[in-house]
N, C-alpha and C positions, 0 to 999 in steps of 0.2 A: 888418650883420654881417660882410660881406666886407672892409670897411674895418678893422674890429677885428681880423680874422684877418690882414690885411696888416700892420697895425701891430705885432701881437704877433710874427709871424714875422720882421718886419724887425728888431725889437729883439733877439730871440733870435739871429738870424743875425749881426747886427753885433757883439754883445757876447760871443757864445759860439762861433760857428762861425769867426770871423775870427782868423787867427794873428798873430804878431808882425810879419809882413811886410805885413799888410793884405789878405791873400787868404783866401778861404773855399773849401771843396771844392765846395759847391753853394749856390745862392741861391734859396730857396723862395718868397719873397714874391710874385714875379711870377705865381705860380699863382693867387693870389686875384684879380688883375686880369684874367687870362685867363678865369677862371670867370665873372667879372662880364660880360665881353663875350659869353660863350657862353650865359648863362642869363637875363640881364636885358634889358629894353627898351633900345634904343640911347641914349635921352636919360638914363635912369637909369645905364646903364653908363658913359657919359662922365662923369657926376657922380662915380661911384665912382673912376674913373681920376684925375680932378682931385684928389680928396681923398687918394688914395694917393700921388700925386706930392708933395703938400704934406707929408704925414706922413713920407715917405721923406727928403725934403730936411731936415726938422726933425731927424730922428733922426741923419742923417749929420753935421749941424752940431753936434748935442749930443755925438756920439761923438768928434768932432774928428779922425777918421781921414782926411778929405779936405778939401781947400781948397774955398771956395765955388764956383769954376768947375768943379772936378772933381766936386763933389757934384751941381751942377745938370746936368752932362753925364751922370753915371751915372743920375740919376733919369729924365731925358728918354729915355735909351736903353732903360731898362727898359720904359717905355711904348711905345716904338717896337717892341720885341720882341713884346709881346703884340698890338699892332695888326697886325703881320705874321702872327703865328701864328693868331689867331682865325678869319679867313675860311678859311684852309687847313684848320683843324681841323674847321670846320663842313662843308666840302666833302668831305673825305676820311675823316672819322671818324663820320659819320652825324648825324642830327638829334638823337638822344638823348645824344650825346657820351659813349657808353659806351666808356671807354678800357680796360676789362678784357678785351676780346676781343683775341687776339694780332694779328690783321691790322690792327685799328684802332690798337693800341698801336705796331705797327711803323711804320704811317704817321705816327703822332704823334711817334715818335722822329725820323723824317726831318724833320718839320715843326719840331720843337724845335731840331734841329741847324742847319737852314737859317736860321731866324729868329735864333738866337743867333750864327751866323757873320756874318750881315749886320750885326747890332747891334754885334758885336765889331769888325768891320772899320771901321765908322764911328768907333767909340770910339777904337780904337788909332790911326787916322789923325789924328784931332783931337788926341789926346794927344801924338803924336810930332811933328806939324807945328806946332801952335800952343801947346801947354802945356809943351813941352820935356821930356817924359818920357824918361829915359835907359834905361829897361828895353828889352831886346831885343824888337822888334815881333812876331816870329813866336811866341816863347814867351808873350808877353803875350796875343796873340790866341788861341792854343790854350787857355790857362788860362781866359780869358774865355768862350770857346765852351763848354767842358766844364762850367764852373761854372753858367752860366745854362741850358744845355740840361738838365743833370741836375736843376736846380731845378724846371723844368717837368715833367720825367718823374717825379720822385719825389713832388712835392707836389700836382700837379693831381688825380690820382685821390683822394687823401686829402681835398682841399677839396671835391670833388664829393660824396664820401661824407658829409662833415660837413654839407654843405648839404642833402643828401637826408634826413638824420635830424633836422634842426633846423627844417624848414619848419613854420609854424603849421598846426595841424590834422593834421599827419602822424601816422598811426597805425603804430606799430611792432608788427608782428603777433606777434613773440615776442622775448623778451630773449635775445640770443645770448651767454649767460654763458660757454659753453665757448670761443667765439671770443675774447672779452675776456680770458679767463684765458691762452689761448695767446699773444695779443698781448703781454700784460704779461710773460709768461715770456721772450719774445724780447727785450724791452726790458731786463729784469733781467739776462739773460745777456750782453747787450751791455755794460752798465755794468760787470759783474764782469770780463768778459774784457778790456776796455780799461783798467780801473783796475788790474787785476793784470797788469802789463806783460809779465812773463816767462812767463805761462801761454799754452797753446795753446787756451784756451776759445773764442776768436773763431772757430775753425774749426767749432765746434758750432752756430754761428748758421745754417749752411746746413741741417742736418737739422731744426732747430727751425722755420725758415721753411717748409721742405718739409712738415712735419707740419701747420702752420697752413694751407698751401695745399690739402692734402688734405681738411681738415675744414671750412674756412670758404669763404664766397663770395669771388670775386676781389677785390671792393672791400676786404674786410678784409685780405687778403694784401698788397695794395699799400699800404694804410694802415700795416700793420706794417713794411713795408720803409721807409716814410718815417720812422717814429719810430726804427727801428734806425739809419738813416743819420744822423738828427739827433744822436742820442747819440754815435754813433761819430765824427762830424765834430767835435762839441764837445770830446770827450775828446782826440782827436788834436790839435786846435788848442792844447790845454793841455799838449801834450808827453807824453800818456799813450797807451798802446796799442802794439801791435807795429809799426804803420806809422810812428808818430813815432819809435820806437826805431831803425828802419832808416834814417830820414832826419832826422838831427838839424838839418840846415840848412833843412829845410822844402821844398826843391826837389822831392825825390822824392815827398814827401807830396802836393804839389799836382799834379804833372804825370805822375808815374810809377805810383803805386800807389793812392792814396786814391780818386780818381775812378773808375778801372776797378774797384776793389773794390766801390764802391757800385753800379755798373752790374751787376756780377756777381750782386748780391743780387736784382736784378730778373730776371735770367736764370734764377735758381733757381725762382722762383714762377710765372713766366708759362707755361712748358710744362706744369707740373702743373695750373695753373688751366685751361688749354686742354683737357687730357685729362679732368679731372674734370667740367668744364663740358659737354663733348660727351657724356659718359656721362649726365649729368643731363638734358640736352636730349633724348637718345634715349629715356631712361626716360619723360620727360613725353610725348613723342610716342606711345610705345607705350601709355601709360595713356589718352591721349586717343583713340587708335584703338580700344582695348578698350571704352572708354565709348561711343563712337559705334556700334560693332558691337552692344553690348548694348542700346543704345537702339533701333537699327534692328530687332533681333530681338524686342523687346517692345512696340514702339509702331507705330501706324499712320503710314505715310509721309505721307499727305495732311494729316491733321488733328493729328498729333503726340499724339493720345490713346493710351491703352493699346490694344493689339490684343486679340483675343478670348482668346488663350492666356494673356496676362498678367493680364487681368481675371478669368479663371476661377481662376487661381492665387491672386489676392486673395480671391476668394470662398471658396476652400478654407481659407485662413487664417482668415477670418471664422467659418466653420462650426466649425473645429477649436477655436478659442478662445471660441466662443459670444459673439462681440462684438456688442453691441446696435447696431442701426441700421436702415436701410431700403435695399432694392435697388430701383432704378428702371429699368425697360425703357422706352425712348423710341423711337418710330417717327415719322419726319417724314411728315406727311400730304401726299399728292399731290406728292412729290418728282419723280416722273416728268414732271409738268406743267412743272416748272422746267427740267428737261433738254430737254424737247421744244420749249418756247417760247423759251428763251434759249441753248441749246447746252450741251454737256458741260463746256466750260471754265467757263461761268458756274455750272453745277451744282457743280463742284469748289470754286469760290470761295464759293458759298453754304454748302457743307459746312464749310469752314474757319471762316466767320463763325459758323455755328451751334455748332460745337464750342467756339469761344472763349467764346461767351456761356454755354454750358452749364457749362464749366469754371469760369467766374466765379461761377456760382450755387452750385456744389458745393464747390470747393476751399477757399473761405474757412471752411467748416465742418469742414475736415479730410478731405473726401471725395476721390474719384477718379472719373475718367470713362474709359470704353473704347468703342471702335467695334467692333461685331460684324460689320459688313459693310454695304455699300450705304448706306441711310439709317437703319440701326438703331444706336442707341447704348444704353449701359448706364451707370449711375452707382451709387455706394455712398456714403451719407451716414451717418457714425457718430453714435451718440447714442441716448438713450432718449426715445421720443416717445409721448405719449398719443394716443388716436384723434383728438382735436381738433387736436393739434399736427401730427400726420401729415397730416391733411386740409388744414391751413393751408399746410404746406410744399409739398405737391403742387399746391395751387391757386396758390401764388406762382410756382412753377417753370413751370407751364403758362401762366400769364399773361405771365411774362417772355419765354418762348419765342415767344409770339404777337406780340410787338412787331415793328415793321418792321426789315428787314435792308437794309443798304447794301452791295452787292457788284456787281462787274463793271459799274459805272456805272449801276446801276438800284437802286431802292428797292422792296422787296416784302415783304409780310407772309405768313408761312407758319405753319400750326398744327402741333401735334404731339399724338400719342396716348401716354399714359403708363400703365404698369402698375406697381404698387408692392407690395412684400411686406416684412414686418418680419423682422429677423434676431435671433438670440439668444434666441428664445422657447422653442425646443425643439431637440433634436439631430437634424438632418436633413442630408442630403448636399448638396453644392454643386449637383449636377444637379437635385435636387428644388427647390432655391431658384430656379434658372433656369426650371424648368418652371412654378412658381407665378407668377413674375413674367411669364412669357410668356403664361400663361393670363389673368392680369389685363389684360395689354396687348390681347389679342384681344377681351376683353370690352368694352374701351373702343372698339375699332374697330367692334364689332358694334352698339354703342350710338350710332354716328354720328360717331365720332372727335372731335378737338379737346376732349379732356378727360382724366380720369384715373380709374383704378379701384384701390381698395385691396383686396388679397386678404384674405379671411377664411377661417378653418378651416371645412371642410364640417360641417354639422350632422348629416348622415347620409352613408352611403357613396355614395348616388346624388344628393346635393344639394350644390352648391357656390354659395353665395350671395356676391354682391359688393356693395360699397358704391361706387357710381359717382358721381363729382363731375363736373358738366357746367358749362362756362363758356359762358354764353349771351351 
C-alpha cells in the first residue's frame, strides 16, 4: 500500500504541484518511504524503498521534466533523505511515532530540516560541479530544503493516519462524520479561495482549521493541513490564488510566501491540538482516579471482590425488585490452620486463589461475590431454581471449592461451609436475608462443616427445619 501511496503522491506532485520552472512548493512522496522505514521490518522496508525508487524514476522520465542523470540523482537523494530521517525520528519521536504531540513534532521539524539540508547540499553540489546547473546555488539549496522538509512535515502524519485506518482487521470504533465534514469544508474553502483570485477567502482557512483542531483528534487536523496544502500548491502552480497573483514570475511563490504560508497552517493547529489534548488527557486521568477511588471504596483490597457495604447494597436492590435468585454465605473451614501452618502471607495468597475460583463459579451465571471479612464470603446467583436445581447448584459449588489450591508454592485442599437462601419469594428486608443465610451457614457448621444447608421457612414459630446436603 505504501508503494501505491508513493506512486499516487509522486504523480500528483509532479503533474499538479510543479510550476513552469520545474519547482514545487513541497514534495510529499518521501513521507511514504519514511513511514515504511518506521513501521515495517527492515527487509520489507528496503523492498518498499527500492520499489519507490523505480516508480519515482519512471514518473520523472515520463514527465520529461528532468534529464536521466538529474532524474536518477533526484530519486537517489530522496532515498538518502528518508534514510537519514528514519533513525533520528525513532530516537527522538518515540516508539509509537506519534507526531501529533507538539514536542515530538518540534523534534521532527528539526529532523526534517537537517535531513533535507544534507540531501540538498549533496544534490546542489553535484548539479553545480558535474551537471553544469546555472541556477544560483544558495537559492537552489534553500528551495530544495524547504520543499523536501515541508513534504515530510505535511505528509508524514497523514500517511501514518491512513496506515492506521487501513490495516487488516483494524476496527474503527466510531465513524467520525463531523471530523470528515470539517475536513472537507476546509478543502472546499481552499479551492474556492484560490480559484477566486481576488477574494480574501484564503484568510478564512485559519479559523476553519482552528475549528477542526478544537473538535477533532490531532491526526485529523494534520491530515486536513496536508490536503489544504496540496490543493493550495496545485492551484498556485497553475497561476491561481493570491500568492501566484503577488508573484507572477514564480520566485516569490517558491521562496518568499508559499512555503512559509504552508508552514503557518501547521502553526495554527498545533497549539490548539496541544491545549485540547492536554485537557482531554487531564479529563481521562481524573476519570481513572475517580474509577479507582470508587473501586477502592466498594471492593476488598486483597481479593478484589465486593466489600460488605457494596454487597449489602446489592442485596437491598435484590429485595426492592424481588429479583429471584439465591444468596450463598460461605465460610472457609479451618482457615486458621492455613495461617498457623503456612504463615499469613500464604493465607493471603490462599484467599486470593479461593476468591478467584468462587468468582469463576458465580459470575458466569451473572452473579457477584463479596467478602464479609476474614474467611467469610457471600455470593448472589440470579435465576429461578427448583429445590432440586438449587441442591445441585450448591453441591457443585461445594465440590468445586474442595478441589486442591496451588498457592505460595504449595498445593492444599480446603473445604468450605455454605448456607443458602432463596430470594424473590416474599418481601423481606436485606437484613432478614442476611440473617437467614447466616442461620443456614451455622447449621452447616453444626452438622460437621464441609457441606451446605438450604434455608426453609419455619413450620411454626419455634421450629426452623433445614435441608442439609453433605459431601462425603
